[in-house]
N, C-alpha and C positions, 0 to 999 in steps of 0.2 A: 503494499500500499504506500502510496507516494504521499508525502506531506508537503504543501506548497507554503506553510507559515510556521515559523519557529514559535516555541512557546513565549518567548520574550516579546516577540512582535504582537504575538496574540494578546498579551496582557497589556501592551502599549496601546494596541488597537481598541481594545476594550475600554481604556480609559478616554481616549479621544472620543469614541462613541456615546460614552457618558457624559462628557463635557458638552457636547453638543445636544443633549438630550432635550433641552428647553427649546432649541429650535426645531427639532423633529415635532414637537407636539403643536407646533404653529403652522407646521406645512405639510405637504404629501411626500415628505422625504422620510425613509427609515433605513437604519443600518442594522444589519444582522450578522450575528456569528455563524459563519457557515461551516465550522468545525474545520477540518484540515486543509479547506481551500482558502480560509482566511475571512474576511468580512465584506459583505455586500451591500452597496447603497442601493435602494430601490426607490424610484421616483415616477411621479406622474400616473398614479393608478387611475384606470377607467375599468368601469364593469361593462361587459364581462370579459374584455381583452387582458386584464392584469396591468403590469407595469411597463410603462413605456421605455424606461431607462434602468439599466442595471449594470453597475459598476462593481468589479471585485479588487479588494485591496489586500495585499500581504506587507505592507510598510506603512508604519504609523505615520511617518512624517508626510508621505504622499497623501494619505487619508485626511490627515489634518488640513494640509493646504487646500485640498479639494473641497472639503466642507467648509473651510474658510471662505472659499471663492462664492459657494453657494450661499452662505450667510451674508457676505458682503453685498452680493447682488439683490438678495431678498431685501435687505435694509435699505439700499439705495433705491429701489423700485417702490418700495412702499412710501418713502419720503417724496417721491416726485410723481406718484400715480395720479394721473388726471391732467397733469401739467405738460407743457411744451417740452420741459427738460427730460421726459420720458422716453423721448426720441435719440437722446445722446448716449454716448458709450458710457460705460461704468466710471471711467477714470474722469472723464468730462463731467459727469453728474458730481462725483465727489469733490472735484475743484471748485464746483458752484457752491457748494456747502459753506456755511460759515464755519470760521476755524474751530469753534467750540465744538460743533457737531463733527467735524473732522476727528478731532482728538479723542472725542467719546466713542467713536466707531473703532479707531485704532487701538484704543485702551482695552476694547472687547476683544481683540486678538490676543493681548497679554492675558487677558482673564481666561480666555479658552485654553491659552498653553499651560497656565498654572494649573488649571483644573483638570487637564489632561496629563499633568506631570511631565510635560516635554520640555527640553531645553531649548 
């Protein structure tokens, strides 16, 4: 039987999934432990077809960065929903935000890193 994720990475990925748990509760994203295959991110559920996006992780840092990008995009889009800024790229939206809001968003990345115990 082939193993695709080490025990150490399994623990790290589990902490990353836990750190982003509050984000999962608010969106249609879930991360599940797939045993020897790693962790799987499932997104965009539709009945009866299931999930439109499935991504497998065996590296906690890659998983963290991908979930960070999802969280970042979700935050930016929720801030500009229904405005002309909605048409901009994420980085452009971010630059349009007040400095205090930019700092608040970036501080959240540090929060997720500490919560997941990643350096």
